[in-house]
FILOSE-57201 format. One line per field, with one value per residue (C-alpha): x negated, y, z negated; residue in three letters. Coordinates in nm, 2 decimals. Layout:
N
px (X; ...)
py (Y; ...)
pz (Z; ...)
selum (ALA; ...)
REM end
This chain:
333
px (2.07; 1.81; 1.57; 1.30; 1.03; 0.78; 0.46; 0.49; 0.12; 0.05; 0.02; 0.40; 0.58; 0.32; 0.44; 0.82; 0.82; 0.67; 0.93; 1.22; 1.06; 1.01; 1.29; 1.60; 1.72; 1.72; 1.54; 1.19; 1.07; 0.77; 0.67; 0.35; 0.12; -0.23; -0.39; -0.71; -0.47; -0.31; -0.40; -0.23; -0.43; -0.15; 0.12; -0.08; 0.14; 0.49; 0.48; 0.53; 0.90; 1.04; 1.22; 0.91; 0.82; 0.53; 0.56; 0.26; 0.37; 0.39; 0.74; 0.75; 0.71; 1.10; 1.05; 0.90; 1.11; 1.46; 1.47; 1.38; 1.64; 1.88; 1.82; 1.85; 2.11; 1.90; 1.61; 1.33; 1.13; 0.74; 0.56; 0.38; 0.02; 0.00; -0.32; -0.34; -0.71; -0.68; -0.39; -0.65; -0.88; -0.68; -0.29; -0.18; -0.15; 0.09; 0.38; 0.32; 0.38; 0.56; 0.79; 0.80; 0.77; 1.07; 1.29; 1.25; 1.34; 1.65; 1.78; 1.73; 1.88; 2.19; 2.20; 2.22; 2.44; 2.24; 2.39; 2.16; 1.84; 1.64; 1.37; 1.11; 0.94; 0.78; 0.77; 0.55; 0.81; 0.92; 0.57; 0.41; 0.54; 0.47; 0.40; 0.73; 1.07; 1.09; 1.21; 1.53; 1.75; 1.87; 1.52; 1.47; 1.22; 0.84; 0.56; 0.25; 0.02; -0.02; 0.11; 0.38; 0.51; 0.54; 0.71; 0.94; 1.04; 1.13; 1.34; 1.53; 1.63; 1.68; 1.94; 2.06; 2.18; 2.42; 2.55; 2.62; 2.66; 2.74; 2.44; 2.44; 2.10; 1.94; 1.65; 1.39; 1.15; 0.91; 0.60; 0.23; 0.22; -0.08; -0.11; -0.21; -0.32; -0.38; -0.62; -0.94; -0.94; -0.66; -0.77; -0.76; -0.86; -1.15; -1.28; -1.24; -1.41; -1.69; -1.70; -1.77; -2.05; -2.19; -2.10; -2.01; -1.62; -1.53; -1.26; -1.16; -1.14; -1.11; -0.92; -0.63; -0.38; -0.09; 0.08; 0.38; 0.26; 0.41; 0.37; 0.44; 0.67; 0.88; 0.94; 1.01; 1.26; 1.42; 1.38; 1.60; 1.85; 1.88; 1.92; 2.15; 2.39; 2.31; 2.54; 2.49; 2.44; 2.18; 1.88; 1.71; 1.43; 1.23; 0.95; 0.73; 0.78; 0.42; 0.28; -0.15; -0.36; -0.60; -0.94; -0.71; -0.66; -1.03; -1.08; -0.86; -1.02; -1.39; -1.23; -1.09; -1.40; -1.61; -1.79; -1.96; -1.82; -2.09; -2.00; -1.75; -1.85; -1.66; -1.60; -1.52; -1.12; -0.91; -0.69; -0.36; -0.37; -0.07; -0.09; 0.16; 0.41; 0.68; 0.99; 1.36; 1.49; 1.84; 2.05; 1.91; 1.89; 2.25; 2.42; 2.26; 2.12; 1.69; 1.48; 1.07; 0.93; 0.57; 0.40; 0.13; -0.11; -0.02; 0.02; -0.34; -0.50; -0.25; -0.43; -0.74; -0.75; -0.63; -0.91; -1.14; -1.03; -0.95; -1.30; -1.38; -1.03; -1.15; -1.47; -1.37; -1.13; -1.39; -1.65; -1.64; -1.41; -1.33; -1.67; -1.69; -1.43; -1.53; -1.91; -1.72; -1.47; -1.67; -2.04; -2.10; -1.86)
py (-1.18; -1.05; -0.85; -0.56; -0.54; -0.22; -0.20; -0.59; -0.62; -0.43; -0.55; -0.52; -0.58; -0.90; -0.99; -0.91; -1.10; -1.41; -1.39; -1.34; -1.64; -1.84; -1.83; -1.71; -1.82; -1.48; -1.39; -1.17; -0.89; -0.71; -0.42; -0.29; 0.01; -0.20; 0.09; 0.02; -0.09; -0.41; -0.72; -0.99; -1.22; -1.13; -1.31; -1.59; -1.89; -1.70; -1.83; -2.19; -2.11; -1.98; -1.73; -1.48; -1.22; -0.96; -0.60; -0.39; -0.05; 0.33; 0.40; 0.77; 0.64; 0.63; 0.46; 0.16; 0.16; 0.18; -0.15; -0.33; -0.17; -0.28; -0.63; -0.64; -0.60; -0.42; -0.21; -0.23; 0.06; 0.01; 0.20; 0.45; 0.61; 0.53; 0.60; 0.92; 0.98; 0.96; 1.26; 1.50; 1.41; 1.47; 1.52; 1.51; 1.15; 1.11; 1.41; 1.28; 0.87; 0.90; 1.21; 1.24; 0.80; 0.79; 1.04; 0.83; 0.50; 0.65; 0.82; 0.50; 0.29; 0.53; 0.52; 0.13; 0.10; -0.14; -0.22; -0.15; 0.09; 0.03; 0.34; 0.18; 0.45; 0.51; 0.65; 0.93; 1.12; 1.19; 1.36; 1.27; 1.17; 1.31; 1.06; 0.95; 0.88; 0.68; 0.80; 0.76; 0.76; 1.15; 1.24; 1.57; 1.48; 1.65; 1.52; 1.65; 1.51; 1.53; 1.20; 1.17; 1.51; 1.29; 1.08; 1.25; 1.45; 1.13; 1.04; 1.38; 1.29; 0.94; 1.06; 1.33; 1.03; 0.89; 1.23; 1.40; 1.08; 0.81; 0.61; 0.29; 0.40; 0.24; 0.41; 0.22; 0.35; 0.11; 0.13; 0.02; -0.28; -0.56; -0.91; -1.08; -0.94; -0.58; -0.35; -0.30; 0.10; 0.04; 0.03; -0.34; -0.51; -0.27; -0.32; -0.69; -0.71; -0.43; -0.65; -0.97; -0.80; -0.68; -0.26; 0.03; 0.06; 0.44; 0.49; 0.83; 1.11; 0.94; 0.67; 0.73; 0.82; 0.51; 0.31; 0.11; -0.21; -0.50; -0.78; -0.78; -1.07; -0.92; -0.59; -0.80; -0.99; -0.71; -0.52; -0.86; -0.81; -0.50; -0.59; -0.84; -0.65; -0.29; -0.02; 0.25; 0.57; 0.50; 0.48; 0.19; 0.23; -0.09; -0.14; -0.43; -0.31; -0.36; 0.03; 0.02; 0.29; 0.25; 0.20; -0.11; -0.26; -0.18; -0.38; -0.65; -0.74; -0.75; -0.99; -1.24; -1.22; -1.22; -0.91; -0.66; -0.35; -0.18; -0.19; 0.08; 0.45; 0.78; 0.95; 1.34; 1.30; 1.28; 1.64; 1.65; 1.35; 1.24; 1.17; 0.88; 0.66; 0.49; 0.36; 0.28; -0.02; -0.07; 0.00; -0.25; -0.48; -0.41; -0.40; -0.62; -0.90; -0.82; -0.85; -0.91; -1.26; -1.18; -1.02; -0.84; -1.13; -1.39; -1.12; -1.03; -1.36; -1.52; -1.20; -1.26; -1.60; -1.51; -1.29; -1.55; -1.78; -1.56; -1.39; -1.43; -1.21; -0.92; -0.89; -0.91; -0.59; -0.40; -0.35; -0.08; 0.21; 0.15; 0.15; 0.49; 0.62; 0.48; 0.67; 0.96; 1.00; 0.87; 0.92; 1.23; 1.14)
pz (1.11; 1.36; 1.11; 1.24; 1.01; 1.12; 0.94; 0.96; 0.93; 0.68; 0.29; 0.19; 0.52; 0.63; 0.28; 0.39; 0.68; 0.54; 0.30; 0.56; 0.74; 0.44; 0.26; 0.46; 0.82; 0.93; 1.27; 1.24; 1.49; 1.33; 1.50; 1.45; 1.58; 1.41; 1.31; 1.07; 0.83; 1.05; 1.06; 1.27; 1.01; 0.79; 0.99; 1.08; 1.11; 1.11; 1.45; 1.41; 1.28; 1.60; 1.43; 1.43; 1.70; 1.75; 1.91; 1.91; 1.91; 1.75; 1.53; 1.63; 2.02; 2.12; 2.45; 2.25; 1.96; 2.17; 2.31; 2.00; 1.84; 2.08; 1.98; 1.59; 1.30; 1.05; 1.04; 0.68; 0.76; 0.58; 0.87; 0.65; 0.64; 0.28; 0.12; -0.08; -0.06; 0.32; 0.35; 0.15; 0.38; 0.71; 0.67; 1.01; 1.09; 0.80; 0.90; 1.21; 1.16; 0.80; 0.89; 1.27; 1.29; 1.05; 1.26; 1.54; 1.44; 1.26; 1.59; 1.80; 1.50; 1.53; 1.87; 1.86; 1.61; 1.38; 1.04; 0.81; 0.81; 0.50; 0.38; 0.20; 0.00; -0.33; -0.68; -0.59; -0.45; -0.79; -0.88; -1.21; -1.54; -1.86; -2.19; -2.21; -2.02; -1.67; -1.30; -1.22; -0.92; -1.00; -1.08; -0.90; -0.63; -0.66; -0.48; -0.54; -0.25; 0.13; 0.12; -0.11; 0.03; 0.40; 0.27; 0.09; 0.38; 0.57; 0.22; 0.31; 0.66; 0.59; 0.36; 0.60; 0.81; 0.61; 0.49; 0.84; 1.04; 0.73; 0.91; 0.71; 0.54; 0.21; 0.04; -0.24; -0.41; -0.56; -0.80; -0.75; -0.56; -0.53; -0.42; -0.14; 0.18; 0.04; 0.21; 0.04; 0.01; -0.25; -0.64; -0.70; -0.41; -0.42; -0.76; -0.71; -0.35; -0.51; -0.85; -0.67; -0.49; -0.79; -0.67; -0.90; -0.96; -0.91; -1.18; -1.12; -1.40; -1.76; -1.60; -1.82; -1.54; -1.61; -1.33; -1.33; -1.10; -0.95; -0.77; -0.42; -0.39; -0.65; -0.46; -0.14; -0.34; -0.45; -0.03; 0.02; -0.23; -0.08; 0.27; 0.17; -0.03; -0.11; -0.05; 0.22; 0.15; -0.23; -0.38; -0.58; -0.76; -0.79; -1.08; -1.25; -1.61; -1.64; -1.72; -1.76; -1.72; -1.49; -1.69; -1.87; -1.50; -1.43; -1.69; -1.66; -1.34; -1.49; -1.76; -1.50; -1.29; -1.59; -1.50; -1.71; -1.76; -1.73; -1.33; -1.45; -1.27; -1.41; -1.09; -1.02; -1.03; -0.72; -0.67; -0.78; -0.90; -1.10; -1.50; -1.48; -1.30; -1.46; -1.30; -1.43; -1.24; -1.40; -1.11; -0.91; -1.18; -1.25; -0.92; -0.70; -0.95; -0.93; -1.19; -1.15; -1.22; -1.28; -1.54; -1.53; -1.62; -1.44; -1.11; -1.20; -1.25; -0.92; -0.70; -0.83; -0.73; -0.44; -0.32; -0.45; -0.23; 0.12; 0.10; 0.47; 0.50; 0.27; 0.40; 0.76; 0.70; 0.48; 0.81; 1.08; 1.02; 0.62; 0.57; 0.73; 0.53; 0.22; 0.25; 0.35; 0.00; -0.23; -0.16; -0.30; -0.65)
selum (MET; ARG; VAL; LEU; VAL; THR; GLY; GLY; ALA; GLY; PHE; ILE; GLY; ALA; ASN; PHE; ALA; ARG; LEU; LEU; VAL; GLY; GLU; THR; ASP; HIS; ASN; VAL; ILE; VAL; LEU; ASP; LYS; LEU; THR; TYR; ALA; GLY; ASN; LEU; LYS; ASN; LEU; GLU; GLY; LEU; GLU; LYS; SER; GLY; ARG; TYR; GLU; PHE; VAL; ARG; GLY; ASP; ILE; ALA; ASP; GLY; ALA; SER; VAL; ARG; PRO; ILE; MET; GLN; ARG; VAL; ASP; ALA; ALA; VAL; ASN; PHE; ALA; ALA; GLU; SER; HIS; VAL; ASP; ARG; SER; ILE; LEU; ASP; PRO; THR; GLU; PHE; VAL; ARG; THR; ASN; VAL; MET; GLY; THR; LEU; VAL; LEU; LEU; GLN; GLU; ALA; LYS; GLY; ALA; GLY; ILE; LYS; LYS; PHE; ILE; GLN; VAL; SER; THR; ASP; GLU; VAL; TYR; GLY; SER; LEU; GLY; PRO; THR; GLY; ARG; PHE; THR; GLU; GLU; THR; PRO; ILE; ALA; PRO; ASN; SER; PRO; TYR; SER; ALA; SER; LYS; ALA; SER; ALA; ASP; MET; LEU; VAL; ARG; SER; PHE; TRP; GLU; THR; PHE; ARG; PHE; PRO; VAL; VAL; ILE; THR; ARG; CYS; SER; ASN; ASN; TYR; GLY; PRO; TYR; GLN; PHE; PRO; GLU; LYS; VAL; ILE; PRO; LEU; PHE; ILE; ALA; ASN; ALA; LEU; GLU; ASP; LYS; PRO; LEU; PRO; LEU; TYR; GLY; ASP; GLY; LEU; ASN; VAL; ARG; ASP; TRP; ILE; HIS; VAL; ARG; ASP; HIS; CYS; ARG; ALA; ILE; LEU; ALA; VAL; LEU; ASN; ASN; GLY; LYS; PRO; GLY; GLU; VAL; TYR; ASN; ILE; GLY; GLY; ASP; ALA; GLU; ALA; THR; ASN; LEU; ASP; LEU; THR; ARG; ALA; ILE; LEU; LYS; LEU; LEU; GLU; LYS; PRO; GLU; SER; LEU; ILE; LYS; TYR; VAL; LYS; ASP; ARG; PRO; GLY; HIS; ASP; ARG; ARG; TYR; ALA; MET; ASP; SER; ALA; LYS; ILE; GLN; ARG; GLU; LEU; GLY; TRP; ARG; PRO; GLU; TYR; THR; PHE; GLU; ARG; GLY; MET; ALA; ASP; THR; VAL; LYS; TRP; TYR; LEU; GLY; ASN; ARG; ALA; TRP; TRP; GLU; ASP; VAL; ARG; SER; GLY; GLU; TYR; GLN; ASP; TYR; TYR; ARG; LYS; TRP; TYR; GLY; ASP; ARG)
REM end
């Protein structure tokens, strides 16, 4: 199979491209705009396989997308502006990329007659949970941030292409990812890097917001299962069954790095900060036979080890534009 991976130079997309090249016989085309969060170093070594190709391009540009769609059998759309804090500062690019970009991909994929289109979405489209229960595929969508609203909008477009055209789409919605190659604006790599430099770890509010964590490789294996056997028109929730408060997560990072909890700095909470997410993955486990392999403890230990062993990578990506953003967002909190 020839598979297009959009946003494949980013965190999850790069891990998925590596899975396809390393553990399947699929041919892979990565399409990425190479914004601040896209990094070709995430894909180093894949060219040796002879089954990998990189194309720089914008998913919202039909002229760039069209010739690639003519060459592939399936498309997996990871390309997205994905950081909630940035969406609060300026939602414009989130709507352009996440909504209009997805529409362009759908139109070009439908025109090319590809066999499957997978939209990689997020648990955040469901909004915030109370202290009990989990999101199921039937949970009503109720996004609370500009980022999650843009992803929910994209999901509705994807759904419409199934309901109206019977175009073979599938939507996956996953909980919070962590692991190698994650850009350090996200909490786990941010806190690892800050702790290693003995800088404060800016923890929102009371630190008791709860997230369900999944190692990126488990997420990628789930998407591969959907690519191979997922039913068109369906939604599949993906979770790691590893709920933790942000405070417990922070303490776990500090413990693994042997750093003091005095580095924790409580900061003003983020506007519209969802209190709790938790995913019910029973459907994908039952229908496609997928289950997470990483425990939270093993995954966190492996992740910290990776960042310790790849300091040049994260020091490089933390320079320039990222530092300007960091000062703007956290500077007066």
